[in-house]
All heavy atoms as a GROMACS GRO file, in nm:
protein
  527
    1MET      N    1   0.587   0.261   2.296
    1MET     CA    2   0.599   0.235   2.155
    1MET      C    3   0.570   0.369   2.087
    1MET      O    4   0.484   0.438   2.131
    1MET     CB    5   0.504   0.125   2.111
    1MET     CG    6   0.548  -0.009   2.152
    1MET     SD    7   0.446  -0.130   2.055
    1MET     CE    8   0.367  -0.190   2.202
    2GLU      N    9   0.648   0.382   1.975
    2GLU     CA   10   0.625   0.509   1.899
    2GLU      C   11   0.534   0.458   1.763
    2GLU      O   12   0.546   0.370   1.702
    2GLU     CB   13   0.755   0.556   1.849
    2GLU     CG   14   0.746   0.680   1.774
    2GLU     CD   15   0.899   0.720   1.730
    2GLU    OE1   16   0.983   0.715   1.805
    2GLU    OE2   17   0.906   0.770   1.616
    3LYS      N   18   0.445   0.555   1.732
    3LYS     CA   19   0.367   0.550   1.602
    3LYS      C   20   0.440   0.619   1.495
    3LYS      O   21   0.498   0.713   1.508
    3LYS     CB   22   0.238   0.616   1.626
    3LYS     CG   23   0.138   0.618   1.504
    3LYS     CD   24   0.010   0.690   1.533
    3LYS     CE   25   0.025   0.840   1.534
    3LYS     NZ   26  -0.101   0.910   1.540
    4LYS      N   27   0.453   0.545   1.383
    4LYS     CA   28   0.530   0.593   1.259
    4LYS      C   29   0.436   0.583   1.144
    4LYS      O   30   0.367   0.491   1.116
    4LYS     CB   31   0.647   0.496   1.244
    4LYS     CG   32   0.735   0.547   1.122
    4LYS     CD   33   0.850   0.452   1.100
    4LYS     CE   34   0.923   0.485   0.981
    4LYS     NZ   35   1.033   0.401   0.953
    5ILE      N   36   0.421   0.701   1.068
    5ILE     CA   37   0.347   0.705   0.960
    5ILE      C   38   0.426   0.661   0.827
    5ILE      O   39   0.529   0.693   0.820
    5ILE     CB   40   0.297   0.856   0.923
    5ILE    CG1   41   0.219   0.904   1.046
    5ILE    CG2   42   0.224   0.860   0.805
    5ILE    CD1   43   0.094   0.836   1.084
    6ILE      N   44   0.363   0.566   0.755
    6ILE     CA   45   0.434   0.507   0.642
    6ILE      C   46   0.370   0.557   0.510
    6ILE      O   47   0.249   0.551   0.502
    6ILE     CB   48   0.418   0.362   0.648
    6ILE    CG1   49   0.460   0.289   0.772
    6ILE    CG2   50   0.486   0.289   0.514
    6ILE    CD1   51   0.617   0.313   0.801
    7ASN      N   52   0.456   0.618   0.428
    7ASN     CA   53   0.411   0.666   0.302
    7ASN      C   54   0.525   0.636   0.198
    7ASN      O   55   0.648   0.643   0.225
    7ASN     CB   56   0.398   0.817   0.302
    7ASN     CG   57   0.261   0.859   0.354
    7ASN    OD1   58   0.154   0.814   0.307
    7ASN    ND2   59   0.258   0.932   0.455
    8THR      N   60   0.489   0.596   0.068
    8THR     CA   61   0.586   0.574  -0.036
    8THR      C   62   0.522   0.610  -0.160
    8THR      O   63   0.399   0.591  -0.185
    8THR     CB   64   0.623   0.411  -0.030
    8THR    OG1   65   0.710   0.384  -0.144
    8THR    CG2   66   0.499   0.322  -0.038
    9THR      N   67   0.610   0.654  -0.245
    9THR     CA   68   0.566   0.680  -0.381
    9THR      C   69   0.549   0.560  -0.478
    9THR      O   70   0.498   0.570  -0.590
    9THR     CB   71   0.660   0.775  -0.464
    9THR    OG1   72   0.801   0.707  -0.462
    9THR    CG2   73   0.666   0.920  -0.376
   10SER      N   74   0.583   0.440  -0.424
   10SER     CA   75   0.573   0.317  -0.495
   10SER      C   76   0.439   0.260  -0.474
   10SER      O   77   0.409   0.148  -0.541
   10SER     CB   78   0.678   0.216  -0.447
   10SER     OG   79   0.807   0.267  -0.469
   11ALA      N   80   0.350   0.324  -0.405
   11ALA     CA   81   0.216   0.281  -0.406
   11ALA      C   82   0.125   0.414  -0.420
   11ALA      O   83   0.170   0.515  -0.403
   11ALA     CB   84   0.186   0.225  -0.264
   12PRO      N   85  -0.001   0.385  -0.448
   12PRO     CA   86  -0.094   0.505  -0.472
   12PRO      C   87  -0.087   0.599  -0.354
   12PRO      O   88  -0.105   0.550  -0.244
   12PRO     CB   89  -0.227   0.436  -0.511
   12PRO     CG   90  -0.201   0.303  -0.535
   12PRO     CD   91  -0.079   0.262  -0.466
   13ALA      N   92  -0.095   0.726  -0.383
   13ALA     CA   93  -0.110   0.819  -0.271
   13ALA      C   94  -0.237   0.812  -0.216
   13ALA      O   95  -0.337   0.796  -0.277
   13ALA     CB   96  -0.075   0.959  -0.328
   14PRO      N   97  -0.250   0.840  -0.075
   14PRO     CA   98  -0.378   0.841  -0.024
   14PRO      C   99  -0.462   0.970  -0.069
   14PRO      O  100  -0.422   1.056  -0.098
   14PRO     CB  101  -0.358   0.866   0.126
   14PRO     CG  102  -0.208   0.881   0.148
   14PRO     CD  103  -0.141   0.870   0.011
   15ILE      N  104  -0.589   0.925  -0.086
   15ILE     CA  105  -0.688   1.043  -0.134
   15ILE      C  106  -0.780   1.069  -0.007
   15ILE      O  107  -0.853   0.972   0.040
   15ILE     CB  108  -0.779   0.993  -0.247
   15ILE    CG1  109  -0.688   0.962  -0.374
   15ILE    CG2  110  -0.874   1.099  -0.283
   15ILE    CD1  111  -0.766   0.888  -0.483
   16GLY      N  112  -0.757   1.180   0.046
   16GLY     CA  113  -0.836   1.214   0.168
   16GLY      C  114  -0.742   1.221   0.292
   16GLY      O  115  -0.616   1.197   0.278
   17PRO      N  116  -0.804   1.227   0.400
   17PRO     CA  117  -0.733   1.250   0.528
   17PRO      C  118  -0.682   1.132   0.592
   17PRO      O  119  -0.706   1.095   0.709
   17PRO     CB  120  -0.834   1.327   0.613
   17PRO     CG  121  -0.964   1.270   0.578
   17PRO     CD  122  -0.943   1.250   0.431
   18TYR      N  123  -0.601   1.042   0.528
   18TYR     CA  124  -0.548   0.918   0.588
   18TYR      C  125  -0.414   0.899   0.534
   18TYR      O  126  -0.368   0.966   0.443
   18TYR     CB  127  -0.646   0.805   0.573
   18TYR     CG  128  -0.674   0.766   0.433
   18TYR    CD1  129  -0.597   0.666   0.361
   18TYR    CD2  130  -0.778   0.819   0.355
   18TYR    CE1  131  -0.625   0.625   0.238
   18TYR    CE2  132  -0.812   0.786   0.228
   18TYR     CZ  133  -0.722   0.695   0.165
   18TYR     OH  134  -0.740   0.649   0.047
   19ASN      N  135  -0.352   0.785   0.584
   19ASN     CA  136  -0.221   0.754   0.536
   19ASN      C  137  -0.207   0.620   0.474
   19ASN      O  138  -0.299   0.539   0.500
   19ASN     CB  139  -0.120   0.745   0.667
   19ASN     CG  140  -0.109   0.883   0.727
   19ASN    OD1  141  -0.062   0.980   0.681
   19ASN    ND2  142  -0.160   0.896   0.849
   20GLN      N  143  -0.113   0.586   0.405
   20GLN     CA  144  -0.101   0.449   0.341
   20GLN      C  145  -0.099   0.339   0.458
   20GLN      O  146  -0.154   0.238   0.444
   20GLN     CB  147   0.030   0.439   0.241
   20GLN     CG  148   0.008   0.525   0.127
   20GLN     CD  149   0.135   0.525   0.051
   20GLN    OE1  150   0.246   0.535   0.108
   20GLN    NE2  151   0.133   0.533  -0.088
   21ALA      N  152  -0.019   0.377   0.559
   21ALA     CA  153  -0.015   0.275   0.667
   21ALA      C  154   0.035   0.352   0.802
   21ALA      O  155   0.103   0.464   0.786
   21ALA     CB  156   0.085   0.177   0.630
   22VAL      N  157   0.015   0.292   0.916
   22VAL     CA  158   0.063   0.336   1.036
   22VAL      C  159   0.137   0.219   1.113
   22VAL      O  160   0.075   0.113   1.111
   22VAL     CB  161  -0.042   0.389   1.126
   22VAL    CG1  162   0.001   0.439   1.262
   22VAL    CG2  163  -0.117   0.512   1.059
   23GLN      N  164   0.260   0.234   1.148
   23GLN     CA  165   0.323   0.137   1.223
   23GLN      C  166   0.328   0.168   1.363
   23GLN      O  167   0.360   0.267   1.398
   23GLN     CB  168   0.468   0.117   1.161
   23GLN     CG  169   0.546   0.000   1.207
   23GLN     CD  170   0.678  -0.032   1.142
   23GLN    OE1  171   0.727   0.083   1.070
   23GLN    NE2  172   0.736  -0.131   1.150
   24PHE      N  173   0.291   0.060   1.444
   24PHE     CA  174   0.291   0.089   1.583
   24PHE      C  175   0.367  -0.035   1.639
   24PHE      O  176   0.320  -0.149   1.650
   24PHE     CB  177   0.158   0.099   1.647
   24PHE     CG  178   0.145   0.135   1.791
   24PHE    CD1  179   0.175   0.258   1.833
   24PHE    CD2  180   0.108   0.040   1.887
   24PHE    CE1  181   0.186   0.293   1.963
   24PHE    CE2  182   0.106   0.072   2.021
   24PHE     CZ  183   0.138   0.201   2.048
   25GLY      N  184   0.498  -0.013   1.681
   25GLY     CA  185   0.575  -0.145   1.739
   25GLY      C  186   0.588  -0.229   1.613
   25GLY      O  187   0.629  -0.189   1.512
   26ASN      N  188   0.560  -0.361   1.624
   26ASN     CA  189   0.581  -0.461   1.528
   26ASN      C  190   0.449  -0.486   1.452
   26ASN      O  191   0.434  -0.577   1.369
   26ASN     CB  192   0.632  -0.590   1.584
   26ASN     CG  193   0.530  -0.658   1.680
   26ASN    OD1  194   0.438  -0.592   1.724
   26ASN    ND2  195   0.569  -0.774   1.712
   27MET      N  196   0.352  -0.390   1.475
   27MET     CA  197   0.217  -0.397   1.396
   27MET      C  198   0.210  -0.289   1.289
   27MET      O  199   0.261  -0.178   1.306
   27MET     CB  200   0.103  -0.374   1.484
   27MET     CG  201   0.086  -0.494   1.602
   27MET     SD  202  -0.054  -0.482   1.706
   27MET     CE  203  -0.015  -0.316   1.793
   28LEU      N  204   0.162  -0.337   1.176
   28LEU     CA  205   0.134  -0.230   1.072
   28LEU      C  206  -0.007  -0.244   1.027
   28LEU      O  207  -0.058  -0.349   0.985
   28LEU     CB  208   0.229  -0.270   0.940
   28LEU     CG  209   0.238  -0.180   0.828
   28LEU    CD1  210   0.296  -0.046   0.886
   28LEU    CD2  211   0.308  -0.241   0.706
   29PHE      N  212  -0.066  -0.129   1.024
   29PHE     CA  213  -0.206  -0.106   0.989
   29PHE      C  214  -0.202  -0.040   0.849
   29PHE      O  215  -0.174   0.074   0.833
   29PHE     CB  216  -0.288  -0.025   1.084
   29PHE     CG  217  -0.282  -0.093   1.219
   29PHE    CD1  218  -0.184  -0.057   1.307
   29PHE    CD2  219  -0.373  -0.185   1.269
   29PHE    CE1  220  -0.181  -0.117   1.445
   29PHE    CE2  221  -0.377  -0.232   1.390
   29PHE     CZ  222  -0.277  -0.206   1.476
   30ILE      N  223  -0.248  -0.119   0.741
   30ILE     CA  224  -0.247  -0.060   0.594
   30ILE      C  225  -0.389  -0.026   0.560
   30ILE      O  226  -0.485  -0.106   0.587
   30ILE     CB  227  -0.185  -0.167   0.508
   30ILE    CG1  228  -0.039  -0.202   0.549
   30ILE    CG2  229  -0.188  -0.116   0.364
   30ILE    CD1  230   0.023  -0.322   0.460
   31SER      N  231  -0.400   0.092   0.493
   31SER     CA  232  -0.525   0.131   0.451
   31SER      C  233  -0.572   0.036   0.330
   31SER      O  234  -0.502  -0.025   0.271
   31SER     CB  235  -0.525   0.282   0.396
   31SER     OG  236  -0.438   0.287   0.291
   32GLY      N  237  -0.697   0.048   0.308
   32GLY     CA  238  -0.758  -0.027   0.200
   32GLY      C  239  -0.691   0.002   0.057
   32GLY      O  240  -0.653   0.120   0.048
   33GLN      N  241  -0.682  -0.086  -0.020
   33GLN     CA  242  -0.610  -0.066  -0.142
   33GLN      C  243  -0.698  -0.097  -0.267
   33GLN      O  244  -0.791  -0.200  -0.263
   33GLN     CB  245  -0.481  -0.158  -0.169
   33GLN     CG  246  -0.372  -0.116  -0.064
   33GLN     CD  247  -0.322   0.031  -0.094
   33GLN    OE1  248  -0.274   0.052  -0.202
   33GLN    NE2  249  -0.318   0.106   0.018
   34ILE      N  250  -0.689  -0.025  -0.381
   34ILE     CA  251  -0.759  -0.061  -0.497
   34ILE      C  252  -0.657  -0.082  -0.609
   34ILE      O  253  -0.527  -0.064  -0.581
   34ILE     CB  254  -0.855   0.050  -0.545
   34ILE    CG1  255  -0.782   0.191  -0.555
   34ILE    CG2  256  -0.968   0.063  -0.435
   34ILE    CD1  257  -0.875   0.291  -0.626
   35ALA      N  258  -0.695  -0.123  -0.723
   35ALA     CA  259  -0.597  -0.164  -0.827
   35ALA      C  260  -0.549  -0.024  -0.909
   35ALA      O  261  -0.574  -0.025  -1.028
   35ALA     CB  262  -0.669  -0.257  -0.921
   36LEU      N  263  -0.493   0.056  -0.840
   36LEU     CA  264  -0.441   0.181  -0.888
   36LEU      C  265  -0.297   0.165  -0.912
   36LEU      O  266  -0.219   0.138  -0.833
   36LEU     CB  267  -0.475   0.287  -0.805
   36LEU     CG  268  -0.448   0.436  -0.852
   36LEU    CD1  269  -0.571   0.463  -0.959
   36LEU    CD2  270  -0.478   0.530  -0.735
   37ASP      N  271  -0.254   0.206  -1.040
   37ASP     CA  272  -0.112   0.201  -1.071
   37ASP      C  273  -0.051   0.327  -1.035
   37ASP      O  274  -0.087   0.420  -1.080
   37ASP     CB  275  -0.088   0.174  -1.226
   37ASP     CG  276   0.051   0.163  -1.264
   37ASP    OD1  277   0.134   0.205  -1.197
   37ASP    OD2  278   0.073   0.111  -1.380
   38PRO      N  279   0.048   0.327  -0.929
   38PRO     CA  280   0.106   0.452  -0.885
   38PRO      C  281   0.177   0.526  -0.986
   38PRO      O  282   0.201   0.654  -0.982
   38PRO     CB  283   0.181   0.405  -0.768
   38PRO     CG  284   0.230   0.264  -0.789
   38PRO     CD  285   0.106   0.207  -0.872
   39ALA      N  286   0.234   0.454  -1.087
   39ALA     CA  287   0.309   0.524  -1.188
   39ALA      C  288   0.225   0.608  -1.293
   39ALA      O  289   0.273   0.720  -1.333
   39ALA     CB  290   0.381   0.425  -1.275
   40THR      N  291   0.106   0.558  -1.312
   40THR     CA  292   0.015   0.632  -1.415
   40THR      C  293  -0.098   0.706  -1.337
   40THR      O  294  -0.160   0.787  -1.408
   40THR     CB  295  -0.041   0.530  -1.513
   40THR    OG1  296  -0.124   0.443  -1.446
   40THR    CG2  297   0.068   0.467  -1.581
   41GLY      N  298  -0.136   0.655  -1.223
   41GLY     CA  299  -0.254   0.706  -1.149
   41GLY      C  300  -0.382   0.652  -1.204
   41GLY      O  301  -0.491   0.703  -1.183
   42GLU      N  302  -0.370   0.562  -1.299
   42GLU     CA  303  -0.488   0.496  -1.357
   42GLU      C  304  -0.519   0.363  -1.292
   42GLU      O  305  -0.442   0.280  -1.245
   42GLU     CB  306  -0.457   0.465  -1.509
   42GLU     CG  307  -0.422   0.596  -1.590
   42GLU     CD  308  -0.548   0.687  -1.605
   42GLU    OE1  309  -0.649   0.639  -1.624
   42GLU    OE2  310  -0.526   0.803  -1.603
   43LEU      N  311  -0.656   0.328  -1.291
   43LEU     CA  312  -0.702   0.201  -1.240
   43LEU      C  313  -0.665   0.093  -1.348
   43LEU      O  314  -0.673   0.114  -1.466
   43LEU     CB  315  -0.851   0.198  -1.235
   43LEU     CG  316  -0.911   0.260  -1.099
   43LEU    CD1  317  -1.055   0.274  -1.103
   43LEU    CD2  318  -0.862   0.180  -0.973
   44VAL      N  319  -0.612  -0.010  -1.297
   44VAL     CA  320  -0.581  -0.131  -1.388
   44VAL      C  321  -0.711  -0.186  -1.444
   44VAL      O  322  -0.801  -0.205  -1.364
   44VAL     CB  323  -0.487  -0.231  -1.303
   44VAL    CG1  324  -0.494  -0.370  -1.402
   44VAL    CG2  325  -0.366  -0.184  -1.255
   45GLN      N  326  -0.715  -0.200  -1.574
   45GLN     CA  327  -0.836  -0.253  -1.626
   45GLN      C  328  -0.804  -0.401  -1.670
   45GLN      O  329  -0.694  -0.447  -1.689
   45GLN     CB  330  -0.857  -0.168  -1.766
   45GLN     CG  331  -0.886  -0.030  -1.742
   45GLN     CD  332  -1.016  -0.003  -1.657
   45GLN    OE1  333  -1.122  -0.062  -1.689
   45GLN    NE2  334  -0.994   0.087  -1.559
   46GLY      N  335  -0.914  -0.473  -1.679
   46GLY     CA  336  -0.903  -0.620  -1.718
   46GLY      C  337  -0.980  -0.702  -1.616
   46GLY      O  338  -1.081  -0.658  -1.557
   47ASP      N  339  -0.933  -0.821  -1.597
   47ASP     CA  340  -1.000  -0.912  -1.512
   47ASP      C  341  -0.970  -0.903  -1.371
   47ASP      O  342  -0.875  -0.818  -1.341
   47ASP     CB  343  -0.976  -1.064  -1.560
   47ASP     CG  344  -0.836  -1.099  -1.555
   47ASP    OD1  345  -0.746  -1.021  -1.510
   47ASP    OD2  346  -0.803  -1.201  -1.622
   48VAL      N  347  -1.031  -0.970  -1.278
   48VAL     CA  348  -0.997  -0.960  -1.133
   48VAL      C  349  -0.858  -1.003  -1.105
   48VAL      O  350  -0.798  -0.950  -1.005
   48VAL     CB  351  -1.111  -1.036  -1.062
   48VAL    CG1  352  -1.082  -1.200  -1.070
   48VAL    CG2  353  -1.113  -1.003  -0.900
   49GLN      N  354  -0.803  -1.094  -1.181
   49GLN     CA  355  -0.668  -1.143  -1.159
   49GLN      C  356  -0.574  -1.023  -1.177
   49GLN      O  357  -0.484  -1.008  -1.091
   49GLN     CB  358  -0.630  -1.253  -1.249
   49GLN     CG  359  -0.484  -1.310  -1.224
   49GLN     CD  360  -0.461  -1.433  -1.307
   49GLN    OE1  361  -0.538  -1.474  -1.393
   49GLN    NE2  362  -0.340  -1.485  -1.279
   50ALA      N  363  -0.588  -0.942  -1.284
   50ALA     CA  364  -0.510  -0.830  -1.304
   50ALA      C  365  -0.516  -0.723  -1.192
   50ALA      O  366  -0.414  -0.663  -1.148
   50ALA     CB  367  -0.526  -0.769  -1.442
   51GLU      N  368  -0.630  -0.700  -1.156
   51GLU     CA  369  -0.668  -0.607  -1.045
   51GLU      C  370  -0.595  -0.656  -0.906
   51GLU      O  371  -0.538  -0.582  -0.848
   51GLU     CB  372  -0.815  -0.574  -1.028
   51GLU     CG  373  -0.868  -0.514  -1.154
   51GLU     CD  374  -1.027  -0.504  -1.150
   51GLU    OE1  375  -1.080  -0.515  -1.044
   51GLU    OE2  376  -1.078  -0.478  -1.248
   52ALA      N  377  -0.629  -0.785  -0.883
   52ALA     CA  378  -0.565  -0.835  -0.758
   52ALA      C  379  -0.412  -0.832  -0.759
   52ALA      O  380  -0.354  -0.806  -0.664
   52ALA     CB  381  -0.610  -0.974  -0.742
   53HIS      N  382  -0.346  -0.856  -0.883
   53HIS     CA  383  -0.195  -0.849  -0.897
   53HIS      C  384  -0.157  -0.702  -0.854
   53HIS      O  385  -0.055  -0.689  -0.778
   53HIS     CB  386  -0.154  -0.889  -1.030
   53HIS     CG  387  -0.017  -0.887  -1.052
   53HIS    ND1  388   0.063  -0.987  -0.997
   53HIS    CD2  389   0.067  -0.788  -1.107
   53HIS    CE1  390   0.195  -0.945  -1.033
   53HIS    NE2  391   0.189  -0.849  -1.110
   54GLN      N  392  -0.219  -0.610  -0.909
   54GLN     CA  393  -0.181  -0.454  -0.886
   54GLN      C  394  -0.195  -0.440  -0.726
   54GLN      O  395  -0.116  -0.373  -0.668
   54GLN     CB  396  -0.264  -0.367  -0.954
   54GLN     CG  397  -0.215  -0.224  -0.938
   54GLN     CD  398  -0.081  -0.206  -0.984
   54GLN    OE1  399  -0.032  -0.235  -1.101
   54GLN    NE2  400   0.006  -0.140  -0.895
   55VAL      N  401  -0.309  -0.477  -0.673
   55VAL     CA  402  -0.328  -0.452  -0.526
   55VAL      C  403  -0.215  -0.510  -0.460
   55VAL      O  404  -0.166  -0.454  -0.359
   55VAL     CB  405  -0.469  -0.503  -0.491
   55VAL    CG1  406  -0.470  -0.515  -0.331
   55VAL    CG2  407  -0.578  -0.417  -0.537
   56MET      N  408  -0.171  -0.639  -0.488
   56MET     CA  409  -0.076  -0.711  -0.410
   56MET      C  410   0.075  -0.621  -0.437
   56MET      O  411   0.141  -0.621  -0.335
   56MET     CB  412  -0.061  -0.850  -0.457
   56MET     CG  413  -0.185  -0.934  -0.418
   56MET     SD  414  -0.222  -0.927  -0.241
   56MET     CE  415  -0.103  -1.024  -0.178
   57LYS      N  416   0.089  -0.570  -0.553
   57LYS     CA  417   0.210  -0.496  -0.569
   57LYS      C  418   0.199  -0.373  -0.485
   57LYS      O  419   0.306  -0.330  -0.423
   57LYS     CB  420   0.223  -0.456  -0.715
   57LYS     CG  421   0.268  -0.563  -0.814
   57LYS     CD  422   0.261  -0.535  -0.951
   57LYS     CE  423   0.330  -0.405  -0.997
   57LYS     NZ  424   0.339  -0.378  -1.140
   58ASN      N  425   0.086  -0.304  -0.474
   58ASN     CA  426   0.074  -0.189  -0.384
   58ASN      C  427   0.110  -0.223  -0.237
   58ASN      O  428   0.176  -0.143  -0.173
   58ASN     CB  429  -0.065  -0.124  -0.401
   58ASN     CG  430  -0.080  -0.078  -0.541
   58ASN    OD1  431   0.001  -0.052  -0.615
   58ASN    ND2  432  -0.207  -0.045  -0.574
   59LEU      N  433   0.044  -0.330  -0.192
   59LEU     CA  434   0.070  -0.374  -0.058
   59LEU      C  435   0.206  -0.403  -0.030
   59LEU      O  436   0.277  -0.381   0.072
   59LEU     CB  437  -0.019  -0.493  -0.027
   59LEU     CG  438  -0.160  -0.475  -0.010
   59LEU    CD1  439  -0.249  -0.608  -0.010
   59LEU    CD2  440  -0.211  -0.386   0.097
   60ALA      N  441   0.277  -0.475  -0.130
   60ALA     CA  442   0.428  -0.499  -0.117
   60ALA      C  443   0.515  -0.383  -0.095
   60ALA      O  444   0.601  -0.372  -0.021
   60ALA     CB  445   0.473  -0.596  -0.225
   61ALA      N  446   0.468  -0.291  -0.177
   61ALA     CA  447   0.544  -0.156  -0.172
   61ALA      C  448   0.537  -0.093  -0.039
   61ALA      O  449   0.631  -0.033   0.020
   61ALA     CB  450   0.505  -0.058  -0.282
   62ILE      N  451   0.419  -0.092   0.024
   62ILE     CA  452   0.399  -0.027   0.154
   62ILE      C  453   0.464  -0.114   0.260
   62ILE      O  454   0.530  -0.061   0.340
   62ILE     CB  455   0.246  -0.017   0.184
   62ILE    CG1  456   0.179   0.086   0.083
   62ILE    CG2  457   0.222   0.017   0.341
   62ILE    CD1  458   0.018   0.078   0.087
   63LEU      N  459   0.461  -0.245   0.250
   63LEU     CA  460   0.532  -0.328   0.356
   63LEU      C  461   0.670  -0.307   0.334
   63LEU      O  462   0.750  -0.292   0.434
   63LEU     CB  463   0.501  -0.479   0.320
   63LEU     CG  464   0.369  -0.534   0.357
   63LEU    CD1  465   0.341  -0.666   0.301
   63LEU    CD2  466   0.365  -0.538   0.512
   64SER      N  467   0.738  -0.302   0.217
   64SER     CA  468   0.876  -0.260   0.198
   64SER      C  469   0.920  -0.119   0.257
   64SER      O  470   1.007  -0.119   0.324
   64SER     CB  471   0.902  -0.264   0.046
   64SER     OG  472   1.042  -0.230   0.040
   65ALA      N  473   0.825  -0.029   0.252
   65ALA     CA  474   0.859   0.099   0.305
   65ALA      C  475   0.868   0.102   0.463
   65ALA      O  476   0.932   0.182   0.517
   65ALA     CB  477   0.754   0.204   0.253
   66ALA      N  478   0.789  -0.009   0.509
   66ALA     CA  479   0.791  -0.010   0.658
   66ALA      C  480   0.902  -0.117   0.706
   66ALA      O  481   0.901  -0.150   0.823
   66ALA     CB  482   0.659  -0.074   0.705
   67GLY      N  483   0.983  -0.167   0.612
   67GLY     CA  484   1.088  -0.261   0.641
   67GLY      C  485   1.034  -0.405   0.670
   67GLY      O  486   1.087  -0.472   0.746
   68MET      N  487   0.914  -0.425   0.611
   68MET     CA  488   0.848  -0.563   0.623
   68MET      C  489   0.826  -0.629   0.495
   68MET      O  490   0.854  -0.566   0.384
   68MET     CB  491   0.713  -0.544   0.700
   68MET     CG  492   0.721  -0.489   0.830
   68MET     SD  493   0.560  -0.472   0.897
   68MET     CE  494   0.592  -0.440   1.066
   69ASP      N  495   0.775  -0.746   0.493
   69ASP     CA  496   0.741  -0.819   0.370
   69ASP      C  497   0.611  -0.894   0.399
   69ASP      O  498   0.573  -0.899   0.518
   69ASP     CB  499   0.842  -0.899   0.296
   69ASP     CG  500   0.913  -1.010   0.392
   69ASP    OD1  501   0.837  -1.054   0.474
   69ASP    OD2  502   1.024  -1.025   0.379
   70PHE      N  503   0.571  -0.988   0.319
   70PHE     CA  504   0.450  -1.063   0.337
   70PHE      C  505   0.473  -1.166   0.443
   70PHE      O  506   0.370  -1.221   0.498
   70PHE     CB  507   0.399  -1.132   0.205
   70PHE     CG  508   0.341  -1.030   0.114
   70PHE    CD1  509   0.402  -0.986  -0.012
   70PHE    CD2  510   0.206  -0.981   0.145
   70PHE    CE1  511   0.327  -0.907  -0.092
   70PHE    CE2  512   0.148  -0.885   0.048
   70PHE     CZ  513   0.205  -0.851  -0.065
   71SER      N  514   0.593  -1.203   0.475
   71SER     CA  515   0.622  -1.301   0.579
   71SER      C  516   0.572  -1.242   0.715
   71SER      O  517   0.558  -1.326   0.815
   71SER     CB  518   0.761  -1.356   0.580
   71SER     OG  519   0.845  -1.244   0.624
   72ASN      N  520   0.574  -1.114   0.738
   72ASN     CA  521   0.532  -1.052   0.863
   72ASN      C  522   0.388  -1.049   0.885
   72ASN      O  523   0.337  -1.034   0.979
   72ASN     CB  524   0.574  -0.898   0.875
   72ASN     CG  525   0.739  -0.893   0.856
   72ASN    OD1  526   0.787  -0.856   0.744
   72ASN    ND2  527   0.802  -0.920   0.950
   0.00000   0.00000   0.00000
């Protein structure tokens, strides 16, 4: 199996020496996410629901870049 590094501009860029995700076969290892809006680089402010919504959007973007979705 081949290891593939996953990066997308639709999710926040990694800060530090890591990647947004690493795909190995049919497994995808995604780095931890925070409620950072990739368009503005700003943290989403508000309640936990707004923050969780942004985190899920970030995860969806990374999944999409890997050719996956939440059903995987």
